[in-house]
C-alpha positions, 0 to 999 in steps of 0.5 A: 541501553537498548532503544526501540527503533521507531518508524516514521510515517511519510507524512511525519518525515515530510513535516520534519523535512519541511521544518528543516528547509524553513531554517527557523531552527538549527538541525541540532534543535530539530534533532533534539525536538523529535529525538532523531539523529542529525545524520538521519534528518540529513538523509531524509532531507537529501532524499526529499530534495532528490525526489522533488521533481517527481511531484511535478511529473505527469507520468506519476499520474498515469502510473497511479491511474494504471494501478487504480484500473488494475485494482478495479479489474482485479476486484471484478475478476475475484468476484467472477471467480467467486461466482464461478466457484459457487456455480461449480459447487452447486453443479457438483451437488446437483450431480451427486443428488442425481446420481444418488437418485439413479442408484435408488431407482435401480 
């Protein structure tokens, strides 16, 4: 019997782990509710707990700002490349037109 592997979004995983941490239901009940193995839920919980300090880490904000600045610069550079490519294409076209006009004159 083949089961398709499901993927869970980070938001879904976080919600499930928060449910585990509330301890309103047993791990077995939550496992059955979401049809996820208890081992996988335990792994998600351990990963969540291990990464909790990152939420309060101000360096993450700096990294996010740098990423955003990089993306903005990248967009500007791509736009400029597009403009320059259009300029070069236009100049090549004009050069061909001028060279054809010179050939007709001779």
